[in-house]
N, C-alpha and C positions, 0 to 999 in steps of 0.2 A: 375886675373880673371876679365872679362870684367863686365860691369854694366848690360848687359842684361843676362848674367850667373848667376849674383846674384839675378835677379828678377824671373829667371825661376822656381827655386825650391820653392820660395814663392808662386809664382801663381799656381804651381800644388798642393801644400799643401792646397791652398784656395780652390780649385776645388774638392779635395778630400774630404774636409771637408763638402762642400755643397752637394756633392753626398751621402756621409754618412747620411746627415740629410734627403734628400729624401728617401733613402732606409729604413730609420727608420720610416719615416712619412708613408709610404705605407704598410711596415711591420706590424706597429701598427694596421692599418686598417684591414690587414689580420688576426691578431690575434682576433680581434673583431668579424669578419665574421666567424670564426671557432665555436664560441658559439654564434649563432644569437639570440636565445631566451633569454639567460641571458643578453646579451647586449642589447636587445630591452628593456626588462623590466627595466633595469637601466636607459637607456635614457628616458622611459616613466616617471619614478618616478622623475627624474631631471627636466623634461620638464613640468610636472604638478606642481612641486615645484616653478619652476620660473614663471608659467603662473598666479598663484594666486595673487602674489603683482603686476604683469604687469596689471592684469585687474583692480585692485583697484587704480592703478596709472592713468589708462586711464578714469575711471569713475570720479576721481577727477579733471581731465582736462576738461572732458564734462561739469561737475558741473560749472567749473568756467565760460564756455561759456553759460551755461544755466542762471546764474547770470546776465551775461552781456547782455543777450538776453532779459531777462524779466524785467531788470531795465529800458529799453528804454521807456515804456509807463508810468512810475512812474510820477505822478502829485502832486503838492502841492496846496491844495484848501485854497484860502484866504477868509474868512467869513468878509465882509465888514460892516462898522457901517450902522444902517438901514437910519441913516439921512445924509448920505454922500452926498454932493452936485455934480451935474454934472460936474462942473469945477474942483473940486477935485478928481473925478473919473477920469477924462480924464488925469489930471496931474499924477495921480498914476500909469495909464496904460504906460503913457509915460516913467515914471521912471523905471518902471518894464523892458520895452522893451530895455531901454538903458544899464541895468545890463548885465555884462559879463557871469554871471551865468544862465541867463534866455534866453531860446530858443524861447519860444512861450507863448503868453498870450491870453486866451478867457475869454470873459465877459459874465456871465449869470445873468440876472436880477432877482429879486425875483419872478417873475412870471414863469420864465425859471427853476428856482430851484425846485419850486413847481411842475411843469409839469414832470421834471425829476424824482422827488421824487415819484409822483404817478405812474409813468410807472415802476419804480424800485422796490417798496415796495408792501405789501400786504394790504395797507390801503388806496388804492386809492379812493374807495367809501365812505369811512368814512371822507376824507379830505375835501368833498364837503360841509360839513356841517358847517365847520369852518367859523366865521364872517370875520376875517382878515387872512392874510397870514402870518405865523410865522417864514418863512424862510427869511434870509437876501440875499442880492445879493452876488454873488461870482466870484472871478477871479481864472481861473484855469491855474496854471503856470506849463509850461513844462520844466525843466532845461535842459541846453545845455548838449551835449554829455559828456564833460570832467567832469561835475559836477554830475554825476548819480550813484557815489558810496555811500555807506550808510553813511560813516562819512561826507562827502561833502554835501548829502542831508541834514542830520541834522542841520548842520551848516547853510545851505541857509535857512531852515525853522526858525530858531532861528532869522535870519536876517530880514526876510520878515514879521515876527510876530511884529517886532517893528516898522513897518513903519506906519506913520500917516494915519488913516482911516480904518487899519486893525484891526478887533476885536479878530480875532483867525485865526491861521494857522494849518492846519491839513495834515498829511502826515503819511499814513498807511506803517509802515516799519516792522510790526511784521513778515509777511511772507518772507521779505527779511533777517531779522535777523536770522530766523529760517534756512534759506537755507545757510546763511554763517556758521552757527553753525554745519550744517550737513556737508558742505564741509571740515571744520576744524577736525571733527570727522574722516571722511573719510581719510584724510591726515595723520592723526595720526595712524589710523588702517593699512594704507597702509605701512608706515614706521615700525609699530610693526611687521605685518605679514612678511614684507621683511626682516627684521632682523633675524626672526626665520627661515626662510626658507633659507636664505642665508648659514647659519649654516648647515641645512639640506643638502643642494647641496654639500657643502665642505665635509661633514662626509660622505654621500653616495659614492662620488667619492674616498674618501680616502679609505673607506672599500672595494670598488671594486678592486682598484689597489693593496691593500693589499692581497687579495685573488689571484691576478694575480700573484704576486710576489712570494707567497706561493708555488703555483702550479709550477713555474719555479726555485724553489731554486736550484735544482741540476744543471740546465743549468747555473745559475748564478755563482755557485763554480766553475765550468770548465771554464767559461769564465774568472774568475779571476785567475785561475791557470795558463793560458796562456798569461796574462798580461794585460787584459781589466780593464780600469779605472772605476771609479764608476760613471763618467760622461758619458762615452759611454753605460754602462749598463743601467743607468738611462734614457737615452734618449727615447727609444721606449715607457716607461710607461707614460713619459710626454706627448708624442704625443698622447697616447691613451685618456689621460685627455682632449686634444684639440679636438679629435673627439667626444668625449662625450659631451663637451661644445656647438659645432657645432649642433650636432643631438637633443640635448635638447632644444637649441633655436628655432631649426625648429618646433619641437612639441609644445613648448609654443606658438610660433606665431599662429599655426593653432588651439589651444585650445582658445586663445585670440580672434581670429577672428570669430570662431563659437559662443563663448559666446556673444560677441558684436552683431552678426547678431540676436541672440535670443533675446537679450535685446532691441534692436532696434524695431523689431517686436512687442514685448510686450508694448514699449511705443508709437507706432504709434497712436493707437486709442486714448490713453490719451492726446497727444500733439494736436492731430486733433480737439479735443473739444475745445481748445483755439485758433483755427485759426492759427496754428503754422505749419512750415515745418522743424521744428528742427530734425536732425538726428545725431546719435552718430557718432563720428569720431575715427577711429581705430588709429594705430601706424603710426606716420610718418616715412619718411625714416630715418632721424636722430635718431629718437626713436628706430627704429627697429635695426639701427647699435648699438646703445647703449645697447640694450638688447642682441644682439648677443655678442658683446665685453665683456659685464659683465658675460654672461653664460661661455664664454671660459676661462676668467679669473678665475673664481671661481672653474671650474673644472680643471683647470692646477694647481691651488694652493692646491686643495685637492689631486691631484697626487703627487705634488712636496712633501708635508707634509708626505704622506704615505711612498714615496720612501726614503725620508732622514730617517725615522724612521727605516724602516725595512731593507733597503739594507745593512746598515753598520753592521747589526746583522748577515748576512749570510757570512761566511768566509770559504775558503777551509780547510778541516780537513787533 
């Protein structure tokens, strides 16, 4: 027998195998179409279950961007000694501008500090009765971009407070720490909700496939009588799980997009009061692909578990 003759049967078997998979792929879609209401309700439950952890994950991602956005104007105020000489002041400013951690330095004299305090406080009229200016001169230090994280800001504050001529360094990190704690809580919540709803997706898919197997058990017995293998019988149910996963991911993406549009509208007025044009970002293409892949994998897993458990219990009598 020639080499070509040896290859021909293998090629035919491979093509028959591929064609069988395509037939089962579209046949499983037809089975779902036969019960549109039941299938749609199942897909809606799966899609909503997937959308909840996805929304939380997107909010965590946007929270990280909010933190980066709002840390940009963070300043460290250095309150200087009242009797600091002009020469020492110039030397201190030069020293600060030479630091890698410092991006910008602004000097405010004692009179400038008092004027700012009058403009920002409710005691402006009362301050005019003071004999002496109680406020010291101030150096406003804007850290470099790479030093605007909370931990680096704290280290930089300690370093600057030790400089000669600096009486006290002040950095308001309370709101940044609260934002960081909120992000950590959202992240933990997203993982917890995701774990619960992943289990729900698998169980809902498994139960749906179990009902489909129960409805077709007579057909399965006949197929086994004529020699069909478990793998052949299992195939359409696994493809049904894939269709459920794809449909659920589309529903989940729709729900996530609608929720983000609503959140973005609700936040627009708030962020505009801070002269910010921040907008919520949705799923990127890679994140959308990950969600679709996860949805398909979970639904396929639920279908496989259900088929493995119930298919072997159906035998010809």
